[in-house]
C-alpha positions as CSV (number, residue, x, y, z in Angstrom):
1,X,10.1,-21.8,1.3
2,X,9.5,-23.3,-2.6
3,X,5.5,-22.2,-1.5
4,X,6.7,-18.5,-1.0
5,X,8.2,-18.0,-4.6
6,X,5.2,-20.5,-6.0
7,X,3.3,-18.0,-4.4
8,X,4.9,-14.8,-5.7
9,X,5.2,-15.8,-9.0
10,X,2.2,-16.7,-9.3
11,X,1.3,-13.2,-7.9
12,X,2.9,-11.4,-10.3
13,X,1.5,-13.4,-13.4
14,X,-2.7,-12.8,-12.3
15,X,-1.7,-9.5,-11.6
16,X,0.4,-8.5,-14.1
17,X,-2.9,-10.0,-16.0
18,X,-4.4,-7.8,-14.4
19,X,-2.7,-4.2,-15.8
20,X,-3.0,-5.6,-19.8
21,X,-6.7,-5.5,-19.1
22,X,-6.5,-2.0,-18.4
23,X,-3.6,-0.4,-19.9
24,X,-3.6,-2.5,-22.6
25,X,0.1,-1.0,-23.6
26,X,3.3,-1.8,-24.1
27,X,2.9,-5.7,-22.7
28,X,6.7,-6.4,-21.7
29,X,6.3,-2.5,-19.6
30,X,4.4,-4.1,-17.9
31,X,5.3,-7.1,-17.1
32,X,9.0,-5.2,-16.1
33,X,6.0,-2.5,-13.3
34,X,3.6,-5.8,-12.7
35,X,7.1,-7.4,-10.7
36,X,8.7,-4.5,-9.7
37,X,5.6,-3.9,-7.8
38,X,4.9,-7.5,-5.9
39,X,8.8,-7.7,-5.9
40,X,8.2,-4.4,-3.4
41,X,4.6,-5.5,-1.6
42,X,4.0,-9.2,-1.9
43,X,7.9,-9.4,0.6
44,X,7.0,-7.1,2.8
45,X,2.9,-8.0,3.0
46,X,4.1,-12.1,3.5
47,X,6.8,-11.3,6.1
48,X,4.5,-8.7,8.4
49,X,1.2,-11.3,8.5
50,X,4.0,-14.0,8.2
51,X,4.7,-12.7,12.0
52,X,1.5,-11.6,12.9
53,X,0.3,-15.4,12.6
54,X,3.0,-16.8,14.2
55,X,2.4,-13.7,17.6
56,X,-1.5,-14.7,17.8
57,X,-1.5,-18.4,16.5
58,X,-3.4,-17.1,14.3
59,X,-5.2,-20.8,12.2
60,X,-7.9,-18.9,10.0
61,X,-7.0,-18.4,6.4
62,X,-9.4,-15.2,6.7
63,X,-9.2,-13.0,9.5
64,X,-8.6,-9.5,10.9
65,X,-4.6,-9.1,10.7
66,X,-5.6,-10.8,6.2
67,X,-7.5,-7.6,5.5
68,X,-4.6,-5.0,7.3
69,X,-1.9,-6.5,5.7
70,X,-4.1,-7.1,2.0
71,X,-5.4,-2.9,2.7
72,X,-1.5,-1.4,3.3
73,X,-1.0,-3.7,-0.2
74,X,-3.3,-2.3,-2.1
75,X,-2.6,1.0,-0.6
76,X,1.0,1.1,-1.1
77,X,0.8,-0.7,-5.2
78,X,-2.2,2.1,-5.7
79,X,1.1,4.7,-5.2
80,X,3.4,2.5,-7.4
81,X,0.4,2.3,-10.3
82,X,0.2,5.6,-11.3
83,X,4.2,6.5,-10.5
84,X,4.8,3.4,-12.5
85,X,2.0,3.3,-14.7
86,X,1.7,7.2,-15.6
87,X,-1.9,7.2,-14.6
88,X,-4.4,8.7,-12.9
89,X,-4.8,8.2,-8.7
90,X,-8.7,7.4,-9.9
91,X,-7.4,3.9,-13.1
92,X,-4.6,3.5,-10.4
93,X,-6.9,2.8,-8.1
94,X,-9.3,0.6,-10.1
95,X,-6.7,-1.5,-10.7
96,X,-5.3,-1.9,-7.9
97,X,-8.2,-2.5,-6.2
98,X,-8.9,-5.4,-8.4
99,X,-5.7,-6.9,-8.5
100,X,-5.7,-7.3,-5.0
101,X,-8.9,-8.9,-4.7
102,X,-8.3,-11.2,-7.6
103,X,-4.6,-12.3,-5.5
104,X,-6.1,-12.9,-2.0
105,X,-9.4,-14.8,-3.5
106,X,-6.8,-16.8,-5.8
107,X,-4.8,-17.2,-2.2
108,X,-8.1,-18.7,-0.5
109,X,-8.3,-21.4,-3.3
110,X,-4.9,-22.1,-3.8
């Protein structure tokens, strides 16, 4: 369980930095939104992927289930980023894509 919370904290920290690079205002509010967004998407993604990995005995890191879960998280975060930051959908797509790409790549490294 400690591994999960470490992954969640790293994800929040990395996505917070990405949000700051794009939003550039209100760092405390941005941190709060990063926490909210990831406390919604991260547990759900972790649970679903864990269930799929167990059911299908997934041993490789990169697989179709990982991609499906990441796409769902990406789409969900577009909506959340757009609503919370009150920005255009096109900018929310760019922010969400960048944040999830960075954290997905980090998941293979860490």
